C-alpha positions in Angstrom: -0.1 0.0 0.0 1.1 3.8 -0.2 2.9 5.6 2.4 0.3 8.3 2.7 -2.6 8.0 5.0 -4.9 5.8 5.0 -8.0 6.2 4.0 -11.8 4.5 3.9 -12.4 5.7 0.4 -11.5 3.0 -2.3 -10.1 4.2 -5.4 -10.9 2.8 -9.0 -8.3 3.7 -11.6 -9.0 3.4 -15.6 -6.3 1.5 -17.4 -5.4 3.0 -20.4 -2.8 3.9 -22.8 -1.2 6.3 -20.1 -0.8 3.2 -17.6 -0.9 -0.3 -19.7 2.6 -0.7 -19.4 3.6 -2.6 -15.7 5.5 -0.2 -14.3 3.1 2.5 -14.5 0.1 0.0 -13.4 2.2 -0.9 -10.0 2.5 2.8 -9.7 -0.9 3.2 -9.7 -1.7 0.1 -6.8 1.5 1.8 -5.3 -0.5 5.0 -4.8 -3.3 3.8 -3.0 -5.7 2.4 -5.9 -7.9 -0.8 -5.1 -9.9 -1.5 -8.2 -8.4 -1.3 -11.9 -11.0 -1.1 -14.7 -11.4 -2.4 -18.2 -12.9 -0.7 -20.2 -14.7 -2.6 -22.8 -15.7 -0.3 -25.0 -11.8 0.3 -25.9 -9.4 -2.3 -27.3 -9.9 -5.7 -27.9 -10.6 -9.1 -26.0 -7.6 -10.3 -25.9 -5.6 -7.1 -25.1 -7.8 -7.1 -22.2 -7.1 -10.6 -20.6 -2.9 -9.9 -22.0 -3.7 -6.8 -19.0 -5.4 -8.9 -16.3 -2.7 -11.4 -16.7 -0.4 -8.4 -15.7 -2.4 -6.8 -12.7 -2.2 -10.4 -11.7 1.2 -10.7 -11.8 1.7 -7.1 -10.2 -0.6 -8.6 -7.5 1.4 -11.7 -6.4 4.7 -9.7 -6.8 3.5 -7.1 -4.5 1.4 -9.0 -2.0 -1.5 -6.5 -2.7 -5.3 -7.7 -3.4 -6.2 -5.7 -6.3 -10.2 -6.3 -7.8 -10.4 -5.4 -11.3 -13.4 -4.4 -13.2 -14.5 -5.2 -16.6 -16.6 -2.2 -17.7 -19.2 -3.6 -20.2 -19.7 -1.3 -23.3 -23.7 -1.3 -23.0 -26.0 -0.4 -26.0 -23.7 2.9 -26.4 -24.8 4.5 -29.6 -21.7 5.5 -31.8 -21.3 7.0 -35.1 -20.0 4.7 -37.7 -17.1 6.6 -38.6 -12.9 6.0 -38.9 -11.9 9.3 -39.4 -12.7 12.9 -37.8 -14.4 15.7 -39.8 -15.7 18.9 -39.0 -19.6 20.1 -39.4 -20.2 23.6 -38.6 -23.1 25.1 -36.6 -26.0 25.4 -39.2 -25.4 22.7 -41.4 -27.5 19.8 -42.2 -27.0 16.4 -41.5 -28.8 12.8 -42.6 -28.1 10.0 -40.1 -29.1 6.6 -41.2 -28.7 3.3 -39.6 -24.8 1.5 -40.8 -24.8 -2.5 -40.6 -22.2 -4.0 -39.8 -21.5 -5.1 -43.4 -21.3 -1.1 -44.3 -17.8 0.9 -44.5 -17.4 2.2 -41.2 -15.7 4.8 -42.3 -18.8 6.2 -45.0 -19.7 9.8 -44.1 -19.1 11.8 -47.3 -20.0 15.5 -46.1 -20.7 16.1 -50.6 -24.2 13.8 -50.8 -26.2 14.9 -53.7 -28.1 17.5 -51.5 -24.9 18.9 -50.2 -26.0 17.9 -46.4 -23.5 15.9 -43.9 -24.5 12.0 -43.7 -23.7 9.9 -40.7 -23.9 6.6 -39.6 -25.1 5.0 -36.5 -24.4 1.2 -35.6 -26.9 0.6 -33.6 -30.3 -1.0 -34.6 -33.7 0.8 -34.4 -32.3 4.1 -33.5 -32.8 6.1 -36.2 -36.8 4.9 -36.0 -36.9 5.9 -32.9 -36.1 9.8 -33.4 -38.7 12.4 -34.1 -39.1 16.0 -35.6 -37.7 18.2 -32.7 -35.9 15.6 -30.8 -32.5 16.8 -29.7 -29.4 14.5 -31.0 -26.0 15.5 -29.0 -22.7 13.6 -30.5 -19.8 13.2 -28.4 -20.8 14.3 -24.4 -22.7 16.9 -26.4 -20.1 18.8 -27.6 -21.9 19.0 -31.0 -25.4 19.3 -30.9 -28.4 18.8 -33.7 -32.4 19.3 -33.8 -34.4 16.8 -35.7 -36.2 18.2 -38.8 -37.4 15.6 -40.8 -37.9 12.2 -39.9 -38.8 9.4 -43.0 -38.4 6.0 -43.9 -37.3 4.3 -47.2 -34.9 2.7 -48.7 -35.1 -0.2 -46.4 -34.1 1.6 -43.6 -35.2 4.8 -41.3 -33.6 8.3 -41.9 -33.5 11.4 -40.5 -32.2 14.7 -41.0 -31.1 17.5 -38.7 -29.6 21.0 -38.0 -26.9 21.5 -35.9 -27.6 24.0 -33.3 -23.7 23.9 -31.9 -20.8 22.8 -34.2 -17.4 21.6 -33.7 -14.7 19.1 -34.9 -16.2 15.1 -34.5 -13.6 12.9 -33.9 -13.9 9.0 -35.0 -16.6 6.5 -32.9 -18.0 9.3 -30.8 -21.0 8.4 -28.4 -24.7 9.7 -29.6 -27.3 10.5 -26.7 -31.0 10.8 -27.6 -31.9 12.5 -24.4 -35.7 13.1 -26.4 -36.0 9.4 -27.2 -36.0 6.0 -25.9 -34.5 3.7 -28.8 -35.7 0.0 -27.1 -32.5 -1.2 -26.7 -31.5 -4.2 -24.0 -28.8 -3.1 -21.5 -26.5 -6.6 -21.9 -26.2 -6.7 -25.8 -25.1 -10.5 -27.0 -21.7 -8.3 -27.2 -21.9 -7.7 -23.5 -22.9 -11.4 -22.9 -19.8 -12.5 -24.6 -17.6 -10.4 -22.9 -18.8 -11.2 -19.5 -18.3 -14.8 -20.0 -15.2 -14.7 -20.9 -14.0 -12.2 -18.6 -16.0 -14.2 -15.5 -13.7 -17.3 -17.0 -10.5 -15.2 -16.8 -11.1 -14.0 -13.5 -12.1 -10.5 -13.4 -14.0 -9.4 -9.9 -16.4 -7.5 -10.4 -18.1 -6.4 -13.9 -20.5 -3.2 -14.5 -23.6 -3.1 -16.3 -23.9 0.0 -19.1 -26.9 1.9 -19.4 -29.2 -0.8 -17.2 -32.8 0.5 -16.8 -34.3 -1.8 -14.1 -33.1 -4.9 -12.1 -34.0 -7.1 -14.3 -31.2 -6.3 -16.6 -28.8 -7.6 -13.3 -30.9 -10.9 -12.8 -30.8 -12.0 -16.2 -26.9 -11.4 -16.3 -26.1 -13.1 -13.3 -28.2 -15.8 -14.3 -26.1 -16.2 -17.3 -23.0 -16.3 -15.6 -24.4 -19.0 -13.0 -25.4 -20.7 -16.2 -22.1 -20.0 -18.1 -19.9 -21.5 -15.2 -22.3 -23.2 -13.0 -18.5 -24.4 -10.5 -17.8 -20.8 -9.9 -19.3 -17.7 -8.1 -20.4 -15.2 -10.5 -18.4 -12.0 -10.3 -20.2 -9.0 -8.1 -22.2 -6.8 -10.7 -21.8 -3.2 -10.4 -24.9 -1.2 -12.1 -23.9 2.1 -13.6 -26.8 4.7 -13.5 -26.5 6.5 -16.4 -30.1 6.7 -18.1 -33.5 8.0 -16.6 -35.0 5.3 -16.8 -32.8 3.7 -14.7 -33.5 6.7 -11.9 -37.2 5.6 -12.4 -36.4 2.4 -10.9 -33.5 3.3 -8.9 -34.6 0.9 -6.0 -35.2 -2.1 -7.6 -32.1 -1.4 -9.7 -29.9 -1.1 -6.5 -31.7 -4.2 -5.0 -30.4 -5.9 -7.9 -26.7 -4.7 -7.9 -23.9 -5.6 -5.5 -23.0 -2.6 -5.7 -24.2 0.8 -8.0 -21.9 3.7 -9.5 -22.9 7.3 -10.2 -21.9 7.5 -14.4 -22.6 11.3 -14.5 -21.0 11.3 -18.0 -23.8 10.0 -19.8 -26.5 11.1 -17.2 -25.5 14.8 -17.8 -26.5 14.3 -21.7 -29.4 12.2 -20.9 -31.2 14.4 -18.4 -30.5 18.2 -17.6 -27.2 18.5 -16.8 -28.8 20.8 -14.0 -30.6 18.2 -12.1 -27.2 15.7 -12.2 -25.9 17.1 -8.4 -29.4 16.5 -6.5 -29.5 13.0 -8.7 -26.4 11.7 -7.2 -27.2 12.8 -4.1 -30.1 10.3 -4.9 -28.9 7.8 -6.1 -25.4 7.4 -3.2 -28.5 7.8 -0.8 -30.4 4.8 -2.1 -27.6 2.8 -2.6 -26.6 3.1 1.8 -30.1 3.0 3.0 -29.7 -0.9 0.5 -26.3 -1.5 1.9 -24.8 -1.2 -1.3 -21.8 -0.1 -2.1 -21.5 3.4 -4.0 -18.8 4.6 -7.0 -19.1 8.2 -7.8 -17.4 8.4 -11.0 -16.6 10.9 -13.9 -14.7 13.7 -14.2 -13.2 14.0 -10.6 -9.8 15.4 -11.2 -10.5 16.1 -15.3 -8.1 18.7 -15.4 -5.5 16.6 -14.5 -5.4 14.6 -17.2 -3.0 18.2 -18.5 -2.4 19.8 -15.1 -0.5 18.4 -12.5 -2.7 19.3 -9.4 -6.9 20.0 -9.7 -8.9 22.7 -9.9 -10.5 24.3 -6.8 -14.0 22.9 -7.7 -13.1 19.6 -8.4 -11.3 19.2 -5.6 -14.5 20.2 -3.9 -16.4 18.0 -5.8 -14.2 14.9 -4.6 -14.9 16.5 -1.2 -18.6 16.6 -1.5 -18.7 12.8 -2.9 -16.9 12.0 0.2 -19.2 13.9 2.4 -21.9 12.5 0.9 -21.5 8.9 1.7 -19.7 7.7 -1.2 -17.7 4.7 -1.2 -15.5 4.8 -3.8 -14.1 7.6 -6.7 -13.2 6.6 -9.8 -10.6 8.1 -12.0 -11.2 7.4 -16.2 -9.6 9.6 -18.4 -7.2 10.6 -16.1 -5.9 8.2 -15.4 -6.4 5.9 -18.8 -4.9 9.0 -21.3 -3.8 11.5 -18.5 -0.3 13.2 -18.3 -0.2 12.1 -14.4 -1.9 9.1 -13.7 -0.3 7.8 -10.6 -0.2 11.8 -9.7 -4.0 12.3 -10.3 -4.2 9.1 -7.8 -2.4 10.4 -5.0 -4.3 13.7 -5.5 -7.5 11.8 -5.1 -6.6 10.0 -2.0 -5.6 13.2 0.0 -8.9 15.3 -0.8 -10.4 12.1 0.2 -8.9 12.1 3.3 -9.1 15.3 4.4 -12.9 15.4 3.7 -12.8 12.2 5.9 -11.0 14.0 8.9 -13.2 16.6 8.4 -16.1 13.9 8.7 -14.9 12.3 11.7 -14.1 15.7 14.1 -17.8 17.4 13.2 -20.6 16.0 15.2 -23.3 13.5 12.5 -26.0 16.2 13.0 -23.7 19.1 11.8 -23.7 17.2 8.6 -26.9 16.4 8.2 -28.0 19.9 9.2 -25.2 22.1 7.5 -25.6 26.0 8.3 
């Protein structure tokens, strides 16, 4: 363990290019990481298996227990593009559904009517859009409004106007806050990933975009059927859809732990509501006796900078004071310039908040002045 003061807060760190090297991973563990997250939305299954083997070797050599979490992609809708594209404000865009047999890089800027063409890689999504619906790309960095919905040539298409333009990177996510496409939380691909990573020995599987407790129950049953002689891994529900908030009690009860996924929550619902929803989720998990993780942009500026902003430090401390059991770093460790430093900073802030919580009477925390 790290030589720093101990904290009760668990630190979850995402593995990525910035920390995939065994030496850096060992540094994260030495800094106090207790859970390493494998983001199955990126990389290959074989690559994740290799990373898991490296983590287990670090565990053996250091004598430090390390939990490994496989985070399933879920029905994340993405643009089917293999390259970046500039999308200016005011531009007209035609969205269409792309199949696995189509060219994922297809999105010519010069279509016959002058509009930009963008494919999405999830079935049934286009059909769920209607006039006036918002389409948010890349976590809302590019925003569009649907102006025309139609079905033709065997597939649905919609047209939209760009209300806030920008550069679209390859394979960015698509959020539809006004639509409710019928997408399962655990896709066939997710189930294959979950079975494979369970067989490889992960401790935790995180379920993305769950809607109700049945999403967790079905996956748990499938994993039991696949490996009847082994206990299934812990299942963590990622709360990132309004439907999960509606069914919060059921979702929490069906979970071994709960994760407040503020990234997609912030584009699937009014971002002004996210801080309050975070508190509701944490409180529901505490009431049900489930560990709860707060995630997304905890120390976002440390992707580049050697220290956090004052607002980020306060956000971390407030999550601890609300009763979170764990805090998760995503880009800060996966692609950031200071992965080990980010872990050390997170633990320092958490320890200061814990001291404050321990020193103050409980009534003061329940009824702040």
